[in-house]
Residue, then its C-alpha position, 0 to 999 in steps of 0.5 A: x517429827x515422826x518423819x525424822x524418826x523414819x529417816x533415822x530408822x532408814x539410816x539404822x537399816x543402811x548402817x546395819x546392812x553394811x555392818x552385817x555384810x562386813x566385819x560386824x555381822x551380829x552388831x549389824x543384824x541388831x542395828x538392822x532389826x532395830x531400824x526395821x522395828x522403829x520404822x514400822x512403829x513410826x509408820x503405824x503411828x502416823x497412819x493411826x494419827x491420820x485415821x479419822x473416825x467415821x459415822x455409819x448413818x445409813x439407816x438415819x434420815x438425811x436431816x438427822x444424819x447431818x445433825x449427828x455428823x456436825x456434832x460428831x465433827x465438833x467433838x473430834x475437832x475439840x478433842x484434837x485441839x486438846x490432844x495437841x496441847x498435852x504436855x505443853x501446859x506450864x503446870x504438871x498437875x494441869x497436864x495430868x488432868x488433861x491427860x486423864x480427860x483425854x483418855x475418857x474423851x477418846x473412849x467416849x468418841x470411839x463409842x459414839x462412832x460405833x453407836x451414832x444414835x447415842x450422840x444426842x445423849x452426849x450433848x453436854x459433853x460435846x457442846x459444853x464440857x469439852x468446849x469449856x475445857x478448850x477455852x480453859x486451856x486456851x485462857x491458861x496459855x494466854x496467861x502463861x505467855x504474859x509471864x506474870x506471877x502475881x497473886x491474882x494470876x497465880x490464884x486464877x491459874x489455881x482455879x483453872x486447875x480445879x475447874x479442869x479437874x472437875x471436868x475430868x469427873x464431868x466427862x466420866x459422868x457423861x460417858x456413864x449417862x451415854x451408857x445408861x440405857x445399855x447398862x439398864x438393859x444389862x442389869x435387867x437381863x442379869x436380874x432375870x438370869x439371877x432369879x432363874x438361877x435362884x429358882x433352880x437352887x443354884x448358888x451364885x458365887x461372888x467375884x472379888x477383884x479387890x479383897x480389901x473392899x467388902x460391903x455391909x453384908x461382907x460381900x467383896x466389892x470390885x474396885x478397879x482403882x485399888x493400888x494393891x491390885x495384883x499383890x498377894x493378900x489374904x482373902x476376908x473371912x466371909x465363907x465364900x470363894x473369891x477370884x484369884x487376884x494374881x491373874x489379873x491384868x489392866x492390859x486390854x484384851x488383844x493388846x498383850x502380844x503388842x505390849x510384850x513386843x514393844x517391851x522387848x524391842x524398847x529394852x533391846x534398843x536401850x541396851x545396844x543403842x541407848x547412847x544414840x537415843x534409839x529407844x526414845x525415837x521408838x517411843x515417839x519422843x523425838x526431841x529427847x532422842x535427838x538430844x541424846x544423839x547430840x550429846x553422844x556425838x560429842x564423843x565425851x559423853x558416849x560412855x555416859x549415855x551408853x551406860x544410861x541407856x543400858x540401865x534403862x534397857x535393863x529396867x524396861x526388861x525387868x518391869x512387870x507388863x502392867x507397869x510397862x503398859x501404863x508408863x510406856x504404852x498407854x501414856x505414849x499412845x495418848 
C-alpha cells in the first residue's frame, strides 16, 4: 500500500507544479511541498521495512556463528509475523497487548544485533516466549474465522488474551536478563565511584523524575510510567534538591527534530488537504486515506471532510510534542 502513497504524492507534485505555474502559486506550492514530503516519507518507510538486521560475527568461530545466526533469524521471522498481525485481531485489548510486546521485542532484537554474543542468554525469548506468542495469535485468528460466540469460545479467547498479557511481562524480564551482566558491571562501577565521592567528602545529590514517589528514607524514586510526568507539582519536603521535571521528555535523543518536522507537515496536510486524506496517506494509513478521498470525490462531502481535516490539523498543531510522538510517531512506526 506504500506504493499507492508514492503514486498519490507524485500526483500532488504534478498538480502542485501546474498550480504554481498558473493562477494559484501559493496553493500550488503548498501542494507541491506536501507531495514531496509525502513521497520522501513513504520512500524512507519502504526502505526501513526492507532493511534486515545483520549480525557481525567476525570474531566468532564458524560453528558458533552459524548457531547464533540461526537463532537470530528465527527471532526476526517470528517478530515479522507478529508485526504483520498488529491491528488485525478482533479484540482491541489483544491488539494493544501485541503492540506493547512488539515494542519490547524490537528493542531486544536491535540490542542482540549489536551484541550477538548475548543471543544465547535470550534463548527463552527466541525459542519459547516469542514462539508461543505466534501460536496464540494463530489460534486466536483461527477461532475468529469460525465466528462462533459460545461461552466456551469466549472463555478461551479471554484466556488467550490473559496469556498474551503475561508474555508481555515475560518479554520485559527476558530483556532485563540479557542486560544483567551489563547492569552488574555498571552497578559495580557506580559503587566504586560513589565510594570515591564519599571518601572525598562530596555529597551525592539524588535525582527525582517522579516527585510523587519516595522510598522509606524519603529519597525520590524515578518512575518512568508516572501519569503525572511533566506537570508542575510541589516537591516533597525532604531537604534535598531534586531535578526540574518541566524539561523532561519521552522523545528519544536525536529524534526531536524529526518529530517536529512530522508534526508540522502532518498539521499542514490536514489543514490544507484534509478533504483528500493527505495527512492520512502521510501517516501510512492508506486505507483511511483512500476512504477520505472517496468520500470527498462525491462532492457533497467535500465541505464536511475539509472541516474535519482542518480540525484535525489544528489539533496536531497545538498538541505537545510528547503526546504527538506517542500517538502519531511511535504507534505509526510500530
